[in-house]
N, C-alpha and C positions, 0 to 999 in steps of 0.2 A: 401183459401177462397172459400166459397160456391156460386157458380155463375149459374144464370139461363139465358139460351139463349132464347130470344124471338123467336116466330114462323117464323119471317121474316128473320131469319139467318140460314144458312146451319148447319146441324149437325156436319159437318166436322170441324167446328170451335173449337170444343172441343179439337182437336188434337194440336191446336196451343196454348193451355193453360195448358201446363204440371204442375203438382204440384198443381192444383186446382181441387175442386170437382164441375164438370160441369154437368148440366142436361138441356135438351132441353124441352121446354114448351109442345111440342107434346108428349114426353114420359109420362108425367104427366096428359094428357088429357085436358090440359089448352089452346089448340089451338083455341077455340072458345071464350075465355075470351076478353073482351075489356081491354084496358090498366089499368083503375082503378082496375078492378076485378083482373087482373094479378098481379099487384103491391101488393094488399092486400093478395092474395094467397101465393105470393112469401115471404112476410114478415112472414105470419103465419107458413109457412114451414121452416123458418130459413135461407133463402137466404140472403146473405150479399150484393150481387151486381146482377144487371141484365144488359145484353148487348142486345141492340136492334139497328135496323137501322131506327127506326120510329122517323123522325125529329120532329113530332108534339107532342111527348109525354110530354115534359116538359111544353108545352103551354096548354095542356088539363088536366094535373094533377099537384096537388100541391105536390112538393117533400120535401119541407122543413118541418122537424119534422118527417120524415119517418125514419125507421130503415134500410132501403135498399138504396143503391147507384145505379145510372144509368150511364152506359157508352153508348153514342149513336155514332155508326160507320156512317161515311159519306156515305157509300154505303153498300148494301148487295150482290153485285156481287162477287161470289167466286173467279174468277181469280185475282181480285184486292185485296181482302182479303188475299188470300194465298201468294201473292207476299209481303205483308206487315206484315208478321209473327211477326217481332220484335215489331211493333207498336201494334199489337194485345196483345201480352204478356205484354206489359206495360200498356195497358188500364185499367185493374182493380187495378193496384198498386196505393196505396195512396188514393183511394176512400174512402170517409167517409160517414156515414149514412146521407141521405138527399141530398147528392151531385149529380149533374148531370154534366157529362163532355162529351164534344163533342170530337171525336177521328177522326181527318181528315186523310184519307188514300190517298196516291198519286195516281193520275189517270194517266193512260198511255196517251200519246199525241194522239190527234185525227188523224186519217189517212184520208187525203183528196184525193179525186179523181183527177187525172189530168184533166186539161181542155180538152174538145174534140179537135181533130185535125181539123184545118180549112179545109173545103171541096175544092176540086180542080174541077173546071168544068165550 
C-alpha cells in the first residue's frame, strides 16, 4: 500500500510499516500544505492512505467520496508510537477509500509525584 505520513508524524514511523511504500510529506515538499491541499496532492500522486495525528482533519475535510483513506493516530509522541508497533502495522490494513479510522495507542500511566513530606518544626 502506498502511504503518506503527515508532517506531524516522525519519519521513523516508516520503519514500523514494512511491506508498504511509505513517504513523508516533508520529502515531497508538502510540509506547508493545509489538510485539504495535502489530501488533494496525495490523491493525485496515487497515495492510497495517509497517516496523521491531526484529530481535526475529519471535521475540517469531507473524506467521503475521496480515493484516499485516512488513519488518525491518537498521539504523535514517538516513544508511545514506537511501543505500539503492532497497532501501527495494523493501522492501514483494511482501510478503504474515503474511510477515516481512529487508531488509539496505549498511553503509559502518569507518574505522580509523591506528596511533600510534612515539615517538622
